[in-house]
LOROGU-582309 format. One record per residue: chain; x, y, z of N, C-alpha, C in turn. Coordinates in nm, 2 decimals. Example, Ala and Ser with C-alpha at 12.3 -4.5 7.8 and 13.67 -1.06 7.14 Angstrom:
! LOROGU-582309
{atom A; {1.32; -0.57; 0.78}; {1.23; -0.45; 0.78}; {1.32; -0.33; 0.78}};
{atom A; {1.28; -0.22; 0.71}; {1.37; -0.11; 0.71}; {1.29; 0.00; 0.79}};
! end
This chain:
! LOROGU-582309
{atom A; {0.08; -0.12; 0.00}; {0.00; 0.00; 0.00}; {0.09; 0.13; 0.00}};
{atom A; {0.03; 0.23; -0.05}; {0.10; 0.36; -0.06}; {0.03; 0.46; 0.02}};
{atom A; {0.10; 0.53; 0.11}; {0.04; 0.63; 0.20}; {0.06; 0.77; 0.14}};
{atom A; {-0.05; 0.85; 0.14}; {-0.06; 0.99; 0.10}; {-0.08; 1.08; 0.21}};
{atom A; {-0.03; 1.20; 0.20}; {-0.06; 1.31; 0.30}; {-0.15; 1.41; 0.23}};
{atom A; {-0.25; 1.44; 0.29}; {-0.35; 1.54; 0.24}; {-0.35; 1.66; 0.34}};
{atom A; {-0.30; 1.78; 0.30}; {-0.30; 1.89; 0.39}; {-0.39; 2.01; 0.34}};
{atom A; {-0.42; 2.10; 0.42}; {-0.50; 2.21; 0.39}; {-0.65; 2.19; 0.40}};
{atom A; {-0.68; 2.10; 0.49}; {-0.83; 2.06; 0.51}; {-0.90; 2.16; 0.60}};
{atom A; {-1.02; 2.17; 0.59}; {-1.10; 2.26; 0.68}; {-1.12; 2.19; 0.81}};
{atom A; {-1.14; 2.27; 0.91}; {-1.15; 2.21; 1.05}; {-1.27; 2.13; 1.07}};
{atom A; {-1.38; 2.14; 0.99}; {-1.50; 2.06; 1.00}; {-1.52; 1.95; 0.90}};
{atom A; {-1.41; 1.90; 0.85}; {-1.41; 1.80; 0.75}; {-1.45; 1.66; 0.81}};
{atom A; {-1.53; 1.59; 0.73}; {-1.57; 1.45; 0.78}; {-1.49; 1.35; 0.69}};
{atom A; {-1.46; 1.24; 0.74}; {-1.39; 1.13; 0.67}; {-1.46; 1.09; 0.55}};
{atom A; {-1.59; 1.07; 0.56}; {-1.68; 1.03; 0.44}; {-1.67; 1.13; 0.33}};
{atom A; {-1.67; 1.26; 0.36}; {-1.66; 1.36; 0.25}; {-1.53; 1.35; 0.18}};
{atom A; {-1.42; 1.34; 0.26}; {-1.29; 1.32; 0.20}; {-1.28; 1.19; 0.12}};
{atom A; {-1.33; 1.09; 0.17}; {-1.32; 0.96; 0.10}; {-1.40; 0.96; -0.03}};
{atom A; {-1.51; 1.02; -0.04}; {-1.59; 1.03; -0.16}; {-1.51; 1.12; -0.26}};
{atom A; {-1.46; 1.23; -0.22}; {-1.38; 1.32; -0.31}; {-1.26; 1.25; -0.37}};
{atom A; {-1.18; 1.18; -0.29}; {-1.06; 1.11; -0.33}; {-1.09; 0.98; -0.41}};
{atom A; {-1.19; 0.91; -0.37}; {-1.21; 0.78; -0.43}; {-1.25; 0.79; -0.58}};
{atom A; {-1.29; 0.91; -0.63}; {-1.31; 0.92; -0.77}; {-1.19; 0.90; -0.86}};
{atom A; {-1.07; 0.91; -0.79}; {-0.95; 0.91; -0.87}; {-0.86; 0.79; -0.83}};
{atom A; {-0.90; 0.70; -0.74}; {-0.82; 0.59; -0.70}; {-0.89; 0.51; -0.59}};
{atom A; {-0.85; 0.39; -0.57}; {-0.90; 0.30; -0.47}; {-0.84; 0.32; -0.33}};
{atom A; {-0.92; 0.37; -0.23}; {-0.88; 0.40; -0.10}; {-0.89; 0.27; -0.01}};
{atom A; {-0.78; 0.24; 0.07}; {-0.78; 0.13; 0.16}; {-0.82; 0.18; 0.30}};
{atom A; {-0.75; 0.29; 0.35}; {-0.78; 0.35; 0.48}; {-0.77; 0.50; 0.47}};
{atom A; {-0.84; 0.56; 0.57}; {-0.83; 0.71; 0.57}; {-0.83; 0.75; 0.72}};
{atom A; {-0.74; 0.84; 0.75}; {-0.73; 0.89; 0.89}; {-0.72; 1.04; 0.89}};
{atom A; {-0.83; 1.10; 0.93}; {-0.83; 1.25; 0.95}; {-0.77; 1.28; 1.09}};
{atom A; {-0.67; 1.36; 1.10}; {-0.60; 1.38; 1.23}; {-0.68; 1.50; 1.30}};
{atom A; {-0.73; 1.47; 1.42}; {-0.81; 1.56; 1.49}; {-0.75; 1.60; 1.63}};
{atom A; {-0.79; 1.72; 1.67}; {-0.75; 1.76; 1.81}; {-0.83; 1.68; 1.91}};
{atom A; {-0.76; 1.64; 2.01}; {-0.83; 1.55; 2.11}; {-0.93; 1.62; 2.19}};
{atom A; {-0.90; 1.75; 2.22}; {-0.99; 1.83; 2.31}; {-1.12; 1.87; 2.23}};
{atom A; {-1.11; 1.92; 2.11}; {-1.22; 1.98; 2.04}; {-1.28; 1.88; 1.94}};
{atom A; {-1.20; 1.79; 1.89}; {-1.25; 1.70; 1.79}; {-1.25; 1.76; 1.64}};
{atom A; {-1.19; 1.88; 1.63}; {-1.18; 1.95; 1.50}; {-1.06; 1.89; 1.43}};
{atom A; {-1.06; 1.89; 1.30}; {-0.95; 1.85; 1.22}; {-0.84; 1.95; 1.23}};
{atom A; {-0.72; 1.89; 1.24}; {-0.59; 1.97; 1.25}; {-0.55; 2.02; 1.12}};
{atom A; {-0.62; 1.99; 1.01}; {-0.59; 2.04; 0.88}; {-0.52; 1.94; 0.79}};
{atom A; {-0.51; 1.82; 0.84}; {-0.44; 1.72; 0.75}; {-0.50; 1.58; 0.78}};
{atom A; {-0.47; 1.49; 0.68}; {-0.51; 1.35; 0.69}; {-0.41; 1.26; 0.62}};
{atom A; {-0.43; 1.13; 0.64}; {-0.34; 1.03; 0.58}; {-0.43; 0.93; 0.51}};
{atom A; {-0.40; 0.90; 0.39}; {-0.48; 0.81; 0.31}; {-0.39; 0.70; 0.25}};
{atom A; {-0.43; 0.58; 0.27}; {-0.36; 0.47; 0.21}; {-0.44; 0.41; 0.09}};
{atom A; {-0.37; 0.40; -0.02}; {-0.43; 0.35; -0.15}; {-0.37; 0.22; -0.19}};
{atom A; {-0.43; 0.15; -0.27}; {-0.39; 0.02; -0.31}; {-0.26; 0.01; -0.39}};
{atom A; {-0.24; 0.11; -0.48}; {-0.12; 0.09; -0.57}; {-0.06; 0.23; -0.59}};
{atom A; {0.06; 0.23; -0.64}; {0.14; 0.35; -0.67}; {0.07; 0.42; -0.79}};
{atom A; {0.01; 0.35; -0.88}; {-0.06; 0.41; -0.99}; {-0.18; 0.49; -0.94}};
{atom A; {-0.26; 0.44; -0.85}; {-0.37; 0.51; -0.79}; {-0.32; 0.63; -0.72}};
{atom A; {-0.21; 0.62; -0.64}; {-0.15; 0.73; -0.57}; {-0.11; 0.84; -0.66}};
{atom A; {-0.04; 0.81; -0.77}; {0.00; 0.91; -0.87}; {-0.11; 0.98; -0.93}};
{atom A; {-0.22; 0.90; -0.96}; {-0.34; 0.96; -1.02}; {-0.41; 1.06; -0.93}};
{atom A; {-0.42; 1.02; -0.80}; {-0.48; 1.11; -0.70}; {-0.40; 1.23; -0.68}};
{atom A; {-0.27; 1.22; -0.68}; {-0.18; 1.34; -0.66}; {-0.20; 1.43; -0.78}};
{atom A; {-0.19; 1.38; -0.90}; {-0.20; 1.46; -1.02}; {-0.34; 1.53; -1.04}};
{atom A; {-0.44; 1.46; -1.00}; {-0.57; 1.52; -1.01}; {-0.61; 1.62; -0.90}};
{atom A; {-0.56; 1.60; -0.78}; {-0.62; 1.67; -0.66}; {-0.52; 1.77; -0.60}};
{atom A; {-0.39; 1.75; -0.62}; {-0.29; 1.85; -0.56}; {-0.32; 1.99; -0.61}};
{atom A; {-0.34; 2.08; -0.52}; {-0.37; 2.22; -0.56}; {-0.52; 2.25; -0.59}};
{atom A; {-0.60; 2.15; -0.58}; {-0.74; 2.17; -0.61}; {-0.82; 2.23; -0.49}};
{atom A; {-0.94; 2.28; -0.51}; {-1.02; 2.33; -0.40}; {-1.11; 2.22; -0.35}};
{atom A; {-1.12; 2.21; -0.21}; {-1.21; 2.12; -0.15}; {-1.27; 2.18; -0.02}};
{atom A; {-1.39; 2.20; -0.02}; {-1.47; 2.26; 0.09}; {-1.41; 2.40; 0.12}};
{atom A; {-1.38; 2.47; 0.02}; {-1.34; 2.61; 0.04}; {-1.18; 2.63; 0.06}};
{atom A; {-1.11; 2.52; 0.07}; {-0.96; 2.53; 0.09}; {-0.89; 2.47; -0.03}};
{atom A; {-0.77; 2.52; -0.05}; {-0.68; 2.45; -0.16}; {-0.60; 2.34; -0.08}};
{atom A; {-0.61; 2.22; -0.13}; {-0.55; 2.11; -0.06}; {-0.41; 2.07; -0.13}};
{atom A; {-0.33; 2.01; -0.05}; {-0.20; 1.96; -0.09}; {-0.21; 1.81; -0.08}};
{atom A; {-0.17; 1.74; -0.18}; {-0.17; 1.59; -0.18}; {-0.03; 1.55; -0.23}};
{atom A; {0.04; 1.47; -0.14}; {0.17; 1.42; -0.18}; {0.20; 1.28; -0.11}};
{atom A; {0.30; 1.22; -0.16}; {0.34; 1.09; -0.11}; {0.39; 1.11; 0.03}};
{atom A; {0.37; 1.03; 0.13}; {0.42; 1.03; 0.26}; {0.57; 0.99; 0.25}};
{atom A; {0.65; 1.06; 0.32}; {0.79; 1.02; 0.32}; {0.81; 0.92; 0.44}};
{atom A; {0.85; 0.80; 0.41}; {0.87; 0.71; 0.51}; {1.00; 0.74; 0.59}};
{atom A; {0.98; 0.78; 0.72}; {1.09; 0.82; 0.80}; {1.17; 0.70; 0.85}};
{atom A; {1.30; 0.71; 0.86}; {1.38; 0.61; 0.91}; {1.36; 0.61; 1.07}};
{atom A; {1.38; 0.49; 1.13}; {1.37; 0.49; 1.27}; {1.47; 0.59; 1.34}};
{atom A; {1.42; 0.66; 1.44}; {1.51; 0.76; 1.51}; {1.60; 0.68; 1.60}};
{atom A; {1.73; 0.72; 1.60}; {1.82; 0.67; 1.70}; {1.81; 0.74; 1.82}};
{atom A; {1.81; 0.66; 1.93}; {1.80; 0.72; 2.06}; {1.94; 0.74; 2.12}};
{atom A; {1.97; 0.86; 2.17}; {2.10; 0.89; 2.22}; {2.10; 0.83; 2.36}};
{atom A; {2.20; 0.75; 2.39}; {2.22; 0.69; 2.52}; {2.37; 0.73; 2.56}};
{atom A; {2.38; 0.82; 2.66}; {2.52; 0.86; 2.70}; {2.57; 0.74; 2.78}};
{atom A; {2.71; 0.73; 2.77}; {2.78; 0.63; 2.85}; {2.79; 0.67; 2.99}};
{atom A; {2.73; 0.59; 3.08}; {2.74; 0.64; 3.22}; {2.87; 0.60; 3.28}};
{atom A; {2.92; 0.66; 3.39}; {3.04; 0.64; 3.45}; {3.04; 0.49; 3.51}};
{atom A; {2.93; 0.45; 3.57}; {2.92; 0.32; 3.62}; {2.81; 0.24; 3.55}};
{atom A; {2.84; 0.12; 3.51}; {2.73; 0.05; 3.44}; {2.62; 0.01; 3.54}};
{atom A; {2.50; 0.00; 3.49}; {2.38; -0.04; 3.57}; {2.40; -0.18; 3.61}};
{atom A; {2.38; -0.21; 3.74}; {2.40; -0.34; 3.79}; {2.27; -0.41; 3.81}};
{atom A; {2.16; -0.35; 3.78}; {2.03; -0.42; 3.80}; {1.97; -0.40; 3.94}};
{atom A; {1.93; -0.51; 4.01}; {1.87; -0.49; 4.14}; {1.97; -0.45; 4.25}};
{atom A; {1.91; -0.39; 4.36}; {1.99; -0.35; 4.47}; {2.04; -0.48; 4.54}};
{atom A; {2.16; -0.47; 4.60}; {2.21; -0.59; 4.67}; {2.13; -0.61; 4.80}};
{atom A; {2.11; -0.73; 4.84}; {2.04; -0.76; 4.96}; {2.12; -0.73; 5.09}};
{atom A; {2.05; -0.69; 5.19}; {2.11; -0.66; 5.31}; {2.15; -0.79; 5.38}};
{atom A; {2.27; -0.79; 5.44}; {2.32; -0.91; 5.51}; {2.26; -0.90; 5.65}};
{atom A; {2.22; -1.02; 5.71}; {2.17; -1.02; 5.85}; {2.27; -1.06; 5.95}};
! end
């Protein structure tokens, strides 16, 4: 599957409205509108997974820069980010696990 980023969405967008708009140009597998947890309003972007790269390219070419619900939207391929490396400083003393038991 190919993941697309859709930006520039209105804050009152519904998943079904976006799905209908995009599905005219390619087969959608999943759709996720990113929302604010407190208000439930759209943060202005969504992620869509489509079946093939051909569908993704067709959606991008047809919808990028087009108007949707009064806003100009941006549609592009999601960049797969590499896993982030976690910085672990070397400590002066290695971690020994559990505390030693007290002798009686």
